[in-house]
C-alpha positions as CSV (number, residue, x, y, z in Angstrom):
1,X,46.8,81.8,53.4
2,X,43.4,82.8,52.0
3,X,42.4,79.1,51.6
4,X,43.4,78.4,55.2
5,X,41.3,81.3,56.5
6,X,38.3,80.0,54.4
7,X,38.8,76.5,55.9
8,X,38.6,77.9,59.5
9,X,35.6,80.0,58.5
10,X,33.9,76.7,57.6
11,X,35.0,75.0,60.8
12,X,33.9,77.9,63.1
13,X,30.6,78.4,61.3
14,X,29.7,74.7,62.1
15,X,31.1,74.8,65.7
16,X,29.5,78.0,67.0
17,X,25.7,78.5,67.3
18,X,24.6,82.0,66.3
19,X,28.1,83.3,65.7
20,X,27.3,87.0,65.8
21,X,26.2,86.7,69.4
22,X,29.6,85.4,70.5
23,X,33.1,86.6,71.5
24,X,35.8,84.1,70.7
25,X,38.9,83.9,72.8
26,X,41.9,82.2,71.2
27,X,44.5,80.8,73.7
28,X,47.7,79.6,72.2
29,X,51.5,79.3,72.7
30,X,53.9,81.6,70.8
31,X,54.9,78.6,68.6
32,X,51.5,78.6,67.0
33,X,51.0,82.3,66.2
34,X,50.4,81.7,62.5
35,X,47.6,79.3,63.1
36,X,46.1,81.5,65.7
37,X,46.1,84.4,63.2
38,X,44.2,82.3,60.6
39,X,41.6,81.3,63.2
40,X,41.2,84.9,64.4
41,X,40.8,86.3,60.8
42,X,38.2,83.6,60.0
43,X,36.3,84.4,63.2
44,X,36.2,88.1,62.4
45,X,35.0,87.4,58.8
46,X,31.9,85.6,60.3
47,X,31.1,88.4,62.7
48,X,32.8,87.2,65.9
49,X,34.4,89.6,68.3
50,X,37.9,88.1,68.7
51,X,40.5,88.2,71.5
52,X,43.9,86.5,71.2
53,X,45.9,85.4,74.2
54,X,49.4,84.4,73.3
55,X,51.3,82.7,76.1
56,X,55.0,81.7,76.7
57,X,54.9,78.1,78.1
58,X,58.6,78.0,78.7
59,X,58.4,80.3,81.7
60,X,58.5,78.3,85.0
61,X,55.4,79.0,86.9
62,X,54.5,78.1,90.6
63,X,50.9,78.9,89.9
64,X,48.8,79.9,86.9
65,X,49.0,83.6,85.7
66,X,46.2,85.4,87.7
67,X,44.9,87.4,84.7
68,X,44.7,84.3,82.5
69,X,43.0,82.0,85.0
70,X,40.5,84.8,85.8
71,X,39.6,85.2,82.1
72,X,39.0,81.4,81.7
73,X,36.9,81.2,84.9
74,X,34.7,84.1,83.8
75,X,33.8,83.1,80.3
76,X,30.0,82.6,80.0
77,X,27.5,81.0,77.6
78,X,27.8,83.9,75.1
79,X,31.6,83.3,74.7
80,X,33.5,80.6,72.8
81,X,37.0,79.4,73.5
82,X,39.5,78.0,71.0
83,X,42.6,76.4,72.6
84,X,45.4,75.7,70.2
85,X,47.6,73.2,71.9
86,X,51.4,73.3,71.7
87,X,54.4,72.9,74.1
88,X,52.1,71.4,76.7
89,X,51.3,74.9,77.9
90,X,48.2,74.0,79.9
91,X,50.3,72.0,82.3
92,X,53.4,74.3,82.2
93,X,51.3,77.4,83.1
94,X,49.4,75.5,85.8
95,X,46.1,76.0,84.1
96,X,44.8,72.5,84.9
97,X,42.5,73.8,87.6
98,X,40.8,76.1,85.1
99,X,40.7,74.1,81.9
100,X,40.7,70.4,81.1
101,X,41.8,69.4,77.6
102,X,39.1,66.7,77.4
103,X,36.1,68.2,79.2
104,X,36.8,71.9,78.7
105,X,36.4,74.8,81.2
106,X,36.2,73.9,84.8
107,X,34.7,77.1,86.2
108,X,33.8,79.1,83.0
109,X,30.6,78.3,81.1
110,X,31.6,78.8,77.5
111,X,31.8,76.0,74.9
112,X,35.3,75.3,73.5
113,X,37.3,73.4,71.0
114,X,40.8,72.1,71.4
115,X,43.2,71.7,68.5
116,X,45.7,68.8,68.5
117,X,49.1,69.5,69.9
118,X,51.1,67.0,67.7
119,X,49.6,67.9,64.2
120,X,51.2,70.6,62.2
121,X,49.2,73.7,61.1
122,X,48.7,72.6,57.5
123,X,47.5,69.1,58.3
124,X,45.4,70.4,61.1
125,X,43.6,72.9,58.9
126,X,43.0,70.2,56.2
127,X,41.7,67.6,58.7
128,X,39.4,70.0,60.6
129,X,37.7,71.3,57.4
130,X,35.0,68.6,57.1
131,X,31.3,68.4,57.0
132,X,30.6,67.9,60.7
133,X,27.0,66.8,60.1
134,X,28.2,63.9,57.9
135,X,31.0,63.1,60.2
136,X,28.7,62.9,63.2
137,X,26.1,60.9,61.3
138,X,28.7,58.4,60.1
139,X,30.2,58.0,63.6
140,X,26.8,57.5,65.3
141,X,25.7,54.9,62.7
142,X,28.9,53.0,63.2
143,X,28.5,53.2,67.0
144,X,24.9,52.0,66.7
145,X,25.9,49.1,64.5
146,X,28.9,48.0,66.5
147,X,27.6,48.3,70.0
148,X,25.0,45.5,69.4
149,X,27.8,42.9,69.3
150,X,29.5,41.5,72.4
151,X,32.2,39.7,70.4
152,X,34.0,41.3,67.4
153,X,36.6,40.1,65.0
154,X,38.8,42.4,62.9
155,X,40.3,40.9,59.7
156,X,42.5,42.6,57.1
157,X,44.1,41.4,53.8
158,X,47.6,42.1,55.4
159,X,47.1,39.5,58.0
160,X,45.5,41.1,61.1
161,X,43.0,38.7,62.6
162,X,42.0,39.8,66.1
163,X,38.9,38.9,68.3
164,X,37.9,40.9,71.3
165,X,35.0,41.6,73.7
166,X,34.4,45.4,73.9
167,X,33.2,47.4,76.9
168,X,31.1,50.5,76.1
169,X,31.7,52.2,72.7
170,X,32.4,56.0,73.1
171,X,32.8,58.8,70.7
172,X,35.6,61.5,71.1
173,X,33.5,64.7,71.1
174,X,33.1,66.0,67.6
175,X,31.2,69.2,68.2
176,X,30.4,71.2,71.5
177,X,26.8,71.5,72.6
178,X,24.7,72.0,75.8
179,X,25.7,68.5,77.0
180,X,29.2,68.1,75.8
181,X,30.8,71.5,76.2
182,X,34.2,70.7,74.6
183,X,35.3,69.1,71.3
184,X,38.7,67.7,70.3
185,X,39.7,68.5,66.8
186,X,40.4,67.1,64.3
187,X,37.4,64.9,65.0
188,X,36.8,61.2,64.1
189,X,37.3,58.5,66.7
190,X,35.0,55.7,68.1
191,X,36.7,53.8,70.9
192,X,36.3,51.1,73.5
193,X,38.5,49.5,76.2
194,X,38.1,45.8,75.4
195,X,38.0,43.3,78.3
196,X,41.8,42.8,78.7
197,X,41.9,39.1,79.3
198,X,39.7,38.1,76.4
199,X,41.5,39.5,73.4
200,X,43.3,37.0,71.1
201,X,44.8,36.9,67.7
202,X,47.3,38.7,65.5
203,X,47.8,42.4,64.6
204,X,49.9,43.2,61.5
205,X,51.0,46.8,61.8
206,X,51.3,48.4,58.4
207,X,50.7,52.1,59.0
208,X,52.5,53.5,62.0
209,X,53.3,53.2,65.7
210,X,53.1,56.2,68.1
211,X,55.8,57.7,70.2
212,X,56.5,55.8,73.5
213,X,56.1,58.2,76.5
214,X,58.1,56.3,79.1
215,X,56.8,57.3,82.5
216,X,54.9,59.9,80.5
217,X,58.1,62.0,80.5
218,X,60.8,60.5,78.2
219,X,59.6,60.3,74.6
220,X,60.9,57.5,72.3
221,X,60.2,58.3,68.7
222,X,59.2,55.3,66.6
223,X,60.7,55.0,63.1
224,X,58.7,54.9,59.9
225,X,57.4,51.4,59.2
226,X,59.0,50.1,56.0
227,X,58.4,46.4,57.0
228,X,55.2,45.1,58.7
229,X,55.3,44.1,62.3
230,X,53.3,41.0,63.4
231,X,52.2,41.2,67.0
232,X,50.6,38.1,68.6
233,X,48.1,38.6,71.4
234,X,47.1,35.9,73.8
235,X,44.5,36.7,76.6
236,X,45.1,40.4,76.0
237,X,48.9,40.3,76.3
238,X,51.6,40.5,73.7
239,X,53.4,37.1,73.5
240,X,55.2,37.4,70.2
241,X,56.6,40.1,67.9
242,X,57.9,39.2,64.4
243,X,59.4,41.3,61.6
244,X,62.6,43.1,60.7
245,X,64.3,46.2,62.1
246,X,61.0,47.8,63.2
247,X,60.0,44.7,65.2
248,X,63.4,44.6,66.9
249,X,63.1,48.3,67.7
250,X,59.7,47.7,69.3
251,X,61.0,44.9,71.4
252,X,64.5,46.2,72.4
253,X,64.1,50.0,72.4
254,X,60.5,50.4,73.5
255,X,58.9,47.5,75.3
256,X,62.0,46.8,77.2
257,X,61.5,50.2,79.0
258,X,57.8,49.7,79.9
259,X,56.3,47.9,82.9
260,X,54.5,44.6,82.3
261,X,51.2,46.3,81.6
262,X,52.7,48.1,78.7
263,X,52.4,44.8,76.8
264,X,48.6,44.6,77.4
265,X,46.1,45.6,74.7
266,X,43.6,48.1,76.3
267,X,42.1,50.1,73.4
268,X,40.5,49.6,70.0
269,X,39.6,52.8,68.1
270,X,38.1,53.2,64.7
271,X,38.9,56.3,62.8
272,X,35.9,58.1,61.2
273,X,37.3,61.3,59.7
274,X,36.6,61.3,55.9
275,X,39.8,62.9,54.8
276,X,42.6,61.0,53.1
277,X,46.3,61.6,54.2
278,X,49.5,59.8,53.4
279,X,51.4,61.5,56.2
280,X,52.5,58.7,58.6
281,X,52.1,60.7,61.7
282,X,50.3,58.6,64.3
283,X,48.2,61.6,65.4
284,X,46.9,62.0,61.8
285,X,46.5,58.3,60.9
286,X,44.5,57.2,63.9
287,X,41.5,59.5,63.1
288,X,41.2,58.5,59.4
289,X,38.2,56.5,58.2
290,X,40.4,53.8,56.6
291,X,42.3,52.9,59.9
292,X,41.8,51.2,63.2
293,X,44.3,51.6,66.0
294,X,45.1,49.5,69.0
295,X,46.3,51.1,72.3
296,X,48.5,49.3,74.8
297,X,49.2,50.1,78.4
298,X,47.3,52.7,80.5
299,X,43.6,52.7,79.7
300,X,41.8,53.9,82.8
301,X,41.0,57.1,81.0
302,X,39.2,55.1,78.4
303,X,37.1,53.0,80.8
304,X,39.5,50.1,81.3
305,X,41.4,48.7,84.3
306,X,45.1,48.9,83.1
307,X,47.5,51.1,85.1
308,X,50.9,51.4,83.4
309,X,53.9,53.8,82.9
310,X,53.1,54.1,79.2
311,X,50.3,54.3,76.6
312,X,51.2,53.6,73.0
313,X,49.2,53.0,69.8
314,X,49.6,50.8,66.7
315,X,47.7,51.9,63.6
316,X,46.7,49.5,60.8
317,X,44.9,50.1,57.5
318,X,41.3,48.9,57.7
319,X,38.1,48.6,55.7
320,X,35.1,48.7,57.9
321,X,33.4,46.1,55.7
322,X,35.9,43.6,57.1
323,X,34.4,43.8,60.5
324,X,32.8,40.5,61.7
325,X,30.3,40.2,64.5
326,X,30.5,37.0,66.5
327,X,28.3,35.2,69.0
């Protein structure tokens, strides 16, 4: 436990400007009490006044709890909010009009960080405890380098060979500041929504594939990838899937349930987090510096034009030195 508290001390010290001037509010579901306790202890050790708000997301609510929405709406610049996601409690407790997972507080003025809902406490602590100056510098340098090219080719020794034309390259917020008030942790993603009709080539999936949220309600869990899956892309759309059991599962159990746009490639994201992790959870793999992932289906939230009943990701192992810029 002591090591975990020290890790969160490191994280909060980097996230919060002038810690002793702040009160930190920690909002979390009952399923993540242990992690909230580690964060609270770490906050106190660096001089923060700490308030914990544990919620039960399994209660059916017609509107958000008045006391909780009032607290969120009245946080000011001298406060800091930590939201530990779990059980989709923002939606369940009708707090969407007071807090947005991506942009932060809607009425309150405090900075905030949001911890990933699908990563367990141990991995979350490990992946968040990084040098944020180095992470930010690495990500910005990659963005500066890659945004100069209008045509990019990704090649890997395992057989991926994909060419695409990116739109704008964006960084998932790494650290809150005066401009970006909210950060999503663990940090480390540089993404674009490529021009859908101009993507061509082959993706050989060797790391993992995410869950399939059919209609964003029914979740289909994807099995561990023991055998590579070869996906052929023509003019942005999947036209072929080759492999063994995993490929058949993708075709028959997953893509058979999506609308036609669930077959369209609409996202390319490079992981930039420096940690190493063998855990094959998609949420973990897609932020790591030795991966790139491809998103299919809905991408309007990323700057694209695809509307679909699903968004799913395929993660591959990747060395940034195998990036080719084309005319």
